[in-house]
SETOR-299889 format. One record per residue (C-alpha): residue in three letters; x, y, z. Coordinates in steps of 0.25 Angstrom, whole numbers, plus 5000, padded with zeros to 4 digits. Each point is the difference from the previous one (the first is absolute). Example, Ala and Ser with C-alpha at 12.3 -4.5 7.8 and 13.67 -1.06 7.14 Angstrom:
# residues 2
Ala504949825031;Ser500650144998;
This chain:
# residues 183
Unk499249705082;Unk499750144994;Unk499850024985;Unk501450004994;Unk500350084987;Unk501249974991;Unk500950124999;Unk501349944994;Unk500749884994;Unk501449965002;Unk500849974988;Unk501449954997;Unk501250025009;Unk500850134997;Unk501550005003;Unk500749915011;Unk499550075013;Unk498649955001;Unk499350114991;Unk498849964992;Unk499250074989;Unk498750045005;Unk498750034992;Unk499050095008;Unk498650014997;Unk499850135007;Unk499850144995;Unk501350045007;Unk501049894998;Unk500750035013;Unk498749995008;Unk500449865003;Unk501050055010;Unk498950075008;Unk499049885002;Unk500949935010;Unk500349854999;Unk499549954987;Unk499349865000;Unk499949884992;Unk498649964995;Unk499949905011;Unk500550105011;Unk501149905004;Unk501250084996;Unk500350155001;Unk501050094993;Unk500550145004;Unk500650084989;Unk501350055005;Unk500450084988;Unk499450034986;Unk500550084988;Unk499350034987;Unk500449924988;Unk499550004986;Unk498649945002;Unk500149955014;Unk500750025013;Unk501349935005;Unk499849975014;Unk500649935012;Unk499249935011;Unk500550005015;Unk500649865002;Unk500349974985;Unk501550024998;Unk500449914989;Unk499749974986;Unk499649865003;Unk499050055011;Unk499550104989;Unk499849904989;Unk499149925009;Unk499050115001;Unk499850024985;Unk498550004997;Unk499550025014;Unk498850105000;Unk500050105012;Unk498750045007;Unk499550105010;Unk498750015008;Unk499050084992;Unk499850105012;Unk501450044998;Unk499850054986;Unk499650154999;Unk498650044997;Unk499650014986;Unk499550134993;Unk498650004995;Unk499849914987;Unk501349935004;Unk500049865004;Unk501049895005;Unk499949884990;Unk499749915013;Unk498850085003;Unk499449974986;Unk500349864999;Unk498849915003;Unk499050114999;Unk498749974992;Unk500050064986;Unk498650044996;Unk499450084988;Unk499350135003;Unk498649934999;Unk500549905011;Unk500349884991;Unk501249925006;Unk501249994991;Unk500949925010;Unk501150045010;Unk501250084999;Unk501249904998;Unk501150104998;Unk500550134996;Unk501150004989;Unk500950114994;Unk500849964988;Unk500550144997;Unk498850074994;Unk499150025012;Unk499349915010;Unk499149884996;Unk498949945008;Unk499949854999;Unk498649955003;Unk499749855002;Unk498649974996;Unk499249885007;Unk500249934986;Unk500850024988;Unk501350084997;Unk500550115009;Unk499850154995;Unk501150094999;Unk499650155000;Unk500650135001;Unk500050055014;Unk499550144996;Unk498950095005;Unk499249974987;Unk500049855003;Unk500150005015;Unk499150125004;Unk499849965014;Unk500849925011;Unk499249985012;Unk501049935010;Unk499050015012;Unk498949934991;Unk501149904995;Unk499850034985;Unk500550074987;Unk499050054990;Unk500449964985;Unk499550074988;Unk500449904989;Unk500550074987;Unk499049994989;Unk501149964990;Unk501449984999;Unk500850104990;Unk500449924987;Unk498949905001;Unk498850004990;Unk498649975005;Unk499849914988;Unk501049954990;Unk499850084987;Unk499449924988;Unk500250104990;Unk501250014991;Unk500650124994;Unk499850014984;Unk501249974992;Unk500650124992;Unk499550125007;Unk499050065010;Unk498949925005;
């Protein structure tokens, strides 16, 4: 089976004629209509978007063969995938998350930090999650400063660990201000 990439997730039923809320993970939300049949992760079921319209933060879509609210309710939570080769090529310095997950994470000196576990975006930009061989995972900004090199062919990302985190003191202060005036 070819590598699959998650492009959408079906949400709650919408109305009584089989429509569902559809959250897409593509740059163009309507791209899910151009990929042909969308598959479940195991590849056993496929869905073809019949109609889609834009809503607040998602699409309202109908799938061929889904005509009732009951049918639509049974689809809630299903993630939809396409074969990786159906996706458009990326521009330079653009990557699909699926291409990054599993890559080795190393320092510029070649020290192993771990493997890329996930890419997250909580609203303020992409975060790269690295699982070290032992210990706690690292969550770092996925920026050019922290990730200066992505080598897909070499199977690695180079990480420049930040020297300090803003707001953290290197050592706790032991001096106290004098009372009643300037130090």
